C-alpha positions, 0 to 999 in steps of 0.5 A: 468549875466553869464551862472551860474547866468541865472535866473530860470525863463529864463531856460524854453523855454515856459517862454522865449516864453511868455516873448518874446511875451510880449515885444512888447505889452500886450497880453491876455491869449488866444493870449498867448495860440495861440502863445505858442501852449501849453495847457491851464494848462501849460501856466497858471502854467508858467504865475503864476510863472512869475508873482510870480517872478515879471516878468509880471503882470496880469489885469483881467476884466469881458468881456461878462460874462467871465474873460479876463486876460491880461499880461504885462511884468514888468520893472524887467522882461524886464531888466532880459530878456535884460540881458539874450539876451546880455549874449547870444550875448556875447557868440556868439561873443566869439565863432567866 
């Protein structure tokens, strides 16, 4: 990966926050809402885009008569994020 080939899914800070928070463990919509400090609508749109591009998957269950959605990073999403982090590390190394 180089600067000109950074995937569109990693060009928005909210998407990076979402992916970063899913690396350690799956999170519910409400947990991601609290972590990202964004609106429900904005979070929903970005989660849908990340899922469409295979960066994460969602799992829905009915819990106390409400839908509870949990999100998990995919192997592809993790690989793309790792490559992005390596690119940033290399840029920092070259600048010294």
